[in-house]
ZALOFI-192021 format. One record per residue: x negated, y, z negated of N, C-alpha, C in turn. Coordinates in steps of 0.1 Angstrom, whole numbers. Atoms other than C-alpha are relative to their C-alpha. Layout:
! residues N
<atom n_xx="X" n_yy="Y" n_zz="Z" ca_xx="X" ca_yy="Y" ca_zz="Z" c_xx="X" c_yy="Y" c_zz="Z"/>
...
***
This chain:
! residues 81
<atom n_xx="-9" n_yy="-5" n_zz="-8" ca_xx="18" ca_yy="2350" ca_zz="-652" c_xx="-13" c_yy="12" c_zz="1"/>
<atom n_xx="11" n_yy="-12" n_zz="-2" ca_xx="-5" ca_yy="2382" ca_zz="-661" c_xx="-16" c_yy="-8" c_zz="3"/>
<atom n_xx="17" n_yy="2" n_zz="2" ca_xx="-41" ca_yy="2370" ca_zz="-647" c_xx="-13" c_yy="4" c_zz="-4"/>
<atom n_xx="12" n_yy="-10" n_zz="-8" ca_xx="-59" ca_yy="2398" ca_zz="-640" c_xx="2" c_yy="17" c_zz="-9"/>
<atom n_xx="2" n_yy="-11" n_zz="8" ca_xx="-66" ca_yy="2431" ca_zz="-661" c_xx="-4" c_yy="10" c_zz="14"/>
<atom n_xx="7" n_yy="-8" n_zz="-8" ca_xx="-64" ca_yy="2463" ca_zz="-643" c_xx="1" c_yy="15" c_zz="-3"/>
<atom n_xx="6" n_yy="-15" n_zz="6" ca_xx="-81" ca_yy="2499" ca_zz="-651" c_xx="6" c_yy="16" c_zz="11"/>
<atom n_xx="-7" n_yy="-8" n_zz="-5" ca_xx="-56" ca_yy="2530" ca_zz="-641" c_xx="-9" c_yy="12" c_zz="-1"/>
<atom n_xx="11" n_yy="-13" n_zz="5" ca_xx="-75" ca_yy="2565" ca_zz="-641" c_xx="7" c_yy="11" c_zz="7"/>
<atom n_xx="-3" n_yy="-12" n_zz="-2" ca_xx="-64" ca_yy="2598" ca_zz="-631" c_xx="-9" c_yy="7" c_zz="1"/>
<atom n_xx="13" n_yy="-10" n_zz="-5" ca_xx="-94" ca_yy="2622" ca_zz="-618" c_xx="-6" c_yy="-3" c_zz="-17"/>
<atom n_xx="10" n_yy="4" n_zz="4" ca_xx="-116" ca_yy="2601" ca_zz="-639" c_xx="6" c_yy="-8" c_zz="-17"/>
<atom n_xx="-6" n_yy="-2" n_zz="14" ca_xx="-95" ca_yy="2601" ca_zz="-668" c_xx="11" c_yy="-15" c_zz="-7"/>
<atom n_xx="-6" n_yy="14" n_zz="-2" ca_xx="-72" ca_yy="2566" ca_zz="-686" c_xx="17" c_yy="10" c_zz="7"/>
<atom n_xx="-14" n_yy="-3" n_zz="3" ca_xx="-37" ca_yy="2573" ca_zz="-671" c_xx="7" c_yy="-3" c_zz="-7"/>
<atom n_xx="-6" n_yy="0" n_zz="8" ca_xx="-13" ca_yy="2582" ca_zz="-692" c_xx="11" c_yy="-17" c_zz="-9"/>
<atom n_xx="-11" n_yy="14" n_zz="0" ca_xx="11" ca_yy="2548" ca_zz="-710" c_xx="9" c_yy="2" c_zz="6"/>
<atom n_xx="-10" n_yy="-3" n_zz="-5" ca_xx="37" ca_yy="2569" ca_zz="-705" c_xx="5" c_yy="-2" c_zz="14"/>
<atom n_xx="-4" n_yy="-2" n_zz="-11" ca_xx="34" ca_yy="2575" ca_zz="-673" c_xx="6" c_yy="-13" c_zz="6"/>
<atom n_xx="0" n_yy="10" n_zz="-2" ca_xx="24" ca_yy="2542" ca_zz="-667" c_xx="14" c_yy="-11" c_zz="3"/>
<atom n_xx="-13" n_yy="12" n_zz="4" ca_xx="59" ca_yy="2524" ca_zz="-682" c_xx="16" c_yy="11" c_zz="9"/>
<atom n_xx="-8" n_yy="-3" n_zz="-6" ca_xx="76" ca_yy="2552" ca_zz="-663" c_xx="5" c_yy="-4" c_zz="13"/>
<atom n_xx="-2" n_yy="5" n_zz="-15" ca_xx="69" ca_yy="2539" ca_zz="-629" c_xx="4" c_yy="-17" c_zz="-1"/>
<atom n_xx="6" n_yy="13" n_zz="6" ca_xx="63" ca_yy="2501" ca_zz="-640" c_xx="16" c_yy="-7" c_zz="-7"/>
<atom n_xx="-16" n_yy="5" n_zz="4" ca_xx="96" ca_yy="2499" ca_zz="-659" c_xx="11" c_yy="6" c_zz="5"/>
<atom n_xx="-18" n_yy="-8" n_zz="-8" ca_xx="119" ca_yy="2523" ca_zz="-641" c_xx="-1" c_yy="-1" c_zz="18"/>
<atom n_xx="0" n_yy="3" n_zz="-11" ca_xx="107" ca_yy="2514" ca_zz="-605" c_xx="9" c_yy="-10" c_zz="8"/>
<atom n_xx="-6" n_yy="9" n_zz="-3" ca_xx="131" ca_yy="2498" ca_zz="-584" c_xx="-2" c_yy="5" c_zz="22"/>
<atom n_xx="0" n_yy="-7" n_zz="-16" ca_xx="117" ca_yy="2504" ca_zz="-545" c_xx="-3" c_yy="-19" c_zz="4"/>
<atom n_xx="0" n_yy="10" n_zz="-5" ca_xx="120" ca_yy="2468" ca_zz="-537" c_xx="-12" c_yy="-12" c_zz="1"/>
<atom n_xx="8" n_yy="8" n_zz="4" ca_xx="82" ca_yy="2455" ca_zz="-545" c_xx="0" c_yy="-12" c_zz="-11"/>
<atom n_xx="-2" n_yy="14" n_zz="9" ca_xx="89" ca_yy="2421" ca_zz="-562" c_xx="-17" c_yy="-5" c_zz="-8"/>
<atom n_xx="13" n_yy="0" n_zz="6" ca_xx="50" ca_yy="2419" ca_zz="-567" c_xx="3" c_yy="8" c_zz="-15"/>
<atom n_xx="5" n_yy="-12" n_zz="8" ca_xx="53" ca_yy="2448" ca_zz="-591" c_xx="11" c_yy="-9" c_zz="-16"/>
<atom n_xx="-7" n_yy="8" n_zz="10" ca_xx="76" ca_yy="2422" ca_zz="-612" c_xx="-9" c_yy="-8" c_zz="-15"/>
<atom n_xx="16" n_yy="10" n_zz="11" ca_xx="38" ca_yy="2405" ca_zz="-627" c_xx="-3" c_yy="15" c_zz="2"/>
<atom n_xx="4" n_yy="-4" n_zz="12" ca_xx="32" ca_yy="2432" ca_zz="-649" c_xx="1" c_yy="12" c_zz="-8"/>
<atom n_xx="-5" n_yy="-2" n_zz="15" ca_xx="30" ca_yy="2442" ca_zz="-678" c_xx="-13" c_yy="18" c_zz="-7"/>
<atom n_xx="7" n_yy="-12" n_zz="5" ca_xx="16" ca_yy="2480" ca_zz="-693" c_xx="-1" c_yy="-3" c_zz="-15"/>
<atom n_xx="2" n_yy="1" n_zz="15" ca_xx="-3" ca_yy="2478" ca_zz="-724" c_xx="-13" c_yy="7" c_zz="-6"/>
<atom n_xx="11" n_yy="-10" n_zz="7" ca_xx="-21" ca_yy="2507" ca_zz="-731" c_xx="-5" c_yy="12" c_zz="15"/>
<atom n_xx="3" n_yy="-18" n_zz="-11" ca_xx="-33" ca_yy="2543" ca_zz="-718" c_xx="-7" c_yy="-6" c_zz="8"/>
<atom n_xx="6" n_yy="4" n_zz="-10" ca_xx="-47" ca_yy="2531" ca_zz="-683" c_xx="-5" c_yy="-18" c_zz="-3"/>
<atom n_xx="-2" n_yy="16" n_zz="3" ca_xx="-42" ca_yy="2495" ca_zz="-691" c_xx="9" c_yy="-6" c_zz="2"/>
<atom n_xx="-10" n_yy="5" n_zz="-9" ca_xx="-24" ca_yy="2469" ca_zz="-668" c_xx="-5" c_yy="-9" c_zz="-1"/>
<atom n_xx="8" n_yy="10" n_zz="4" ca_xx="-22" ca_yy="2437" ca_zz="-669" c_xx="13" c_yy="-5" c_zz="16"/>
<atom n_xx="-8" n_yy="5" n_zz="-15" ca_xx="-9" ca_yy="2416" ca_zz="-633" c_xx="-4" c_yy="-11" c_zz="7"/>
<atom n_xx="-2" n_yy="19" n_zz="-5" ca_xx="-2" ca_yy="2385" ca_zz="-619" c_xx="-10" c_yy="-2" c_zz="13"/>
<atom n_xx="5" n_yy="1" n_zz="-14" ca_xx="-22" ca_yy="2374" ca_zz="-585" c_xx="12" c_yy="9" c_zz="12"/>
<atom n_xx="-11" n_yy="-5" n_zz="-4" ca_xx="8" ca_yy="2390" ca_zz="-568" c_xx="-3" c_yy="11" c_zz="5"/>
<atom n_xx="-6" n_yy="-12" n_zz="0" ca_xx="1" ca_yy="2423" ca_zz="-572" c_xx="-13" c_yy="7" c_zz="7"/>
<atom n_xx="9" n_yy="-3" n_zz="-4" ca_xx="-24" ca_yy="2439" ca_zz="-550" c_xx="1" c_yy="17" c_zz="-2"/>
<atom n_xx="6" n_yy="-14" n_zz="11" ca_xx="-47" ca_yy="2467" ca_zz="-564" c_xx="1" c_yy="12" c_zz="12"/>
<atom n_xx="-1" n_yy="-12" n_zz="-7" ca_xx="-43" ca_yy="2491" ca_zz="-534" c_xx="12" c_yy="5" c_zz="5"/>
<atom n_xx="-17" n_yy="-10" n_zz="-4" ca_xx="-8" ca_yy="2494" ca_zz="-531" c_xx="6" c_yy="1" c_zz="-14"/>
<atom n_xx="-1" n_yy="-14" n_zz="8" ca_xx="-7" ca_yy="2502" ca_zz="-567" c_xx="-4" c_yy="12" c_zz="-2"/>
<atom n_xx="8" n_yy="-15" n_zz="3" ca_xx="-30" ca_yy="2529" ca_zz="-563" c_xx="12" c_yy="8" c_zz="9"/>
<atom n_xx="-7" n_yy="-6" n_zz="-11" ca_xx="-11" ca_yy="2541" ca_zz="-533" c_xx="22" c_yy="3" c_zz="-5"/>
<atom n_xx="-13" n_yy="-1" n_zz="9" ca_xx="25" ca_yy="2533" ca_zz="-551" c_xx="0" c_yy="12" c_zz="-12"/>
<atom n_xx="-2" n_yy="-7" n_zz="11" ca_xx="17" ca_yy="2548" ca_zz="-580" c_xx="-8" c_yy="19" c_zz="3"/>
<atom n_xx="3" n_yy="-14" n_zz="-10" ca_xx="-1" ca_yy="2582" ca_zz="-558" c_xx="16" c_yy="4" c_zz="4"/>
<atom n_xx="-14" n_yy="-1" n_zz="-6" ca_xx="32" ca_yy="2584" ca_zz="-544" c_xx="10" c_yy="8" c_zz="-6"/>
<atom n_xx="-10" n_yy="0" n_zz="8" ca_xx="51" ca_yy="2582" ca_zz="-573" c_xx="-3" c_yy="19" c_zz="-10"/>
<atom n_xx="4" n_yy="-2" n_zz="2" ca_xx="32" ca_yy="2604" ca_zz="-593" c_xx="1" c_yy="15" c_zz="5"/>
<atom n_xx="3" n_yy="-16" n_zz="-10" ca_xx="29" ca_yy="2638" ca_zz="-571" c_xx="13" c_yy="0" c_zz="7"/>
<atom n_xx="-17" n_yy="-2" n_zz="0" ca_xx="62" ca_yy="2632" ca_zz="-561" c_xx="7" c_yy="9" c_zz="-9"/>
<atom n_xx="-6" n_yy="1" n_zz="13" ca_xx="72" ca_yy="2640" ca_zz="-597" c_xx="-9" c_yy="15" c_zz="-5"/>
<atom n_xx="7" n_yy="-12" n_zz="3" ca_xx="47" ca_yy="2672" ca_zz="-597" c_xx="-10" c_yy="-5" c_zz="-9"/>
<atom n_xx="9" n_yy="4" n_zz="13" ca_xx="27" ca_yy="2649" ca_zz="-625" c_xx="-18" c_yy="-1" c_zz="0"/>
<atom n_xx="10" n_yy="-4" n_zz="-5" ca_xx="-3" ca_yy="2650" ca_zz="-606" c_xx="3" c_yy="13" c_zz="15"/>
<atom n_xx="-3" n_yy="-17" n_zz="-11" ca_xx="-15" ca_yy="2685" ca_zz="-577" c_xx="-2" c_yy="-17" c_zz="12"/>
<atom n_xx="11" n_yy="7" n_zz="-8" ca_xx="-26" ca_yy="2671" ca_zz="-547" c_xx="-11" c_yy="-2" c_zz="3"/>
<atom n_xx="13" n_yy="3" n_zz="-2" ca_xx="-61" ca_yy="2670" ca_zz="-552" c_xx="-1" c_yy="-9" c_zz="-13"/>
<atom n_xx="-2" n_yy="10" n_zz="10" ca_xx="-52" ca_yy="2645" ca_zz="-580" c_xx="-5" c_yy="-11" c_zz="3"/>
<atom n_xx="7" n_yy="15" n_zz="-11" ca_xx="-72" ca_yy="2612" ca_zz="-575" c_xx="1" c_yy="-13" c_zz="-7"/>
<atom n_xx="-4" n_yy="15" n_zz="8" ca_xx="-57" ca_yy="2578" ca_zz="-587" c_xx="-5" c_yy="-16" c_zz="3"/>
<atom n_xx="6" n_yy="14" n_zz="-3" ca_xx="-80" ca_yy="2549" ca_zz="-587" c_xx="5" c_yy="-13" c_zz="-12"/>
<atom n_xx="-4" n_yy="4" n_zz="5" ca_xx="-71" ca_yy="2519" ca_zz="-598" c_xx="-14" c_yy="-16" c_zz="0"/>
<atom n_xx="15" n_yy="8" n_zz="-4" ca_xx="-101" ca_yy="2487" ca_zz="-603" c_xx="6" c_yy="-10" c_zz="-11"/>
<atom n_xx="-3" n_yy="9" n_zz="7" ca_xx="-94" ca_yy="2454" ca_zz="-615" c_xx="-12" c_yy="-3" c_zz="-14"/>
<atom n_xx="7" n_yy="0" n_zz="13" ca_xx="-116" ca_yy="2445" ca_zz="-649" c_xx="2" c_yy="-18" c_zz="1"/>
***
């Protein structure tokens, strides 16, 4: 199920595990692909093949901006390792 490892960074630093857990454990936006995710540490995420990297980046950025966790100039990057 968790075939890929993703790295999530905010402004060039690993995204805090707490932020990732808040999103992936409490997110109910109807994206069933996100059911195939597991937060494993700061900036670390395991995901299934149905999880699109760009969608993860876009959704995290919207979520964190909306909660003022990152500012308008903040940059979220998600890469597959």
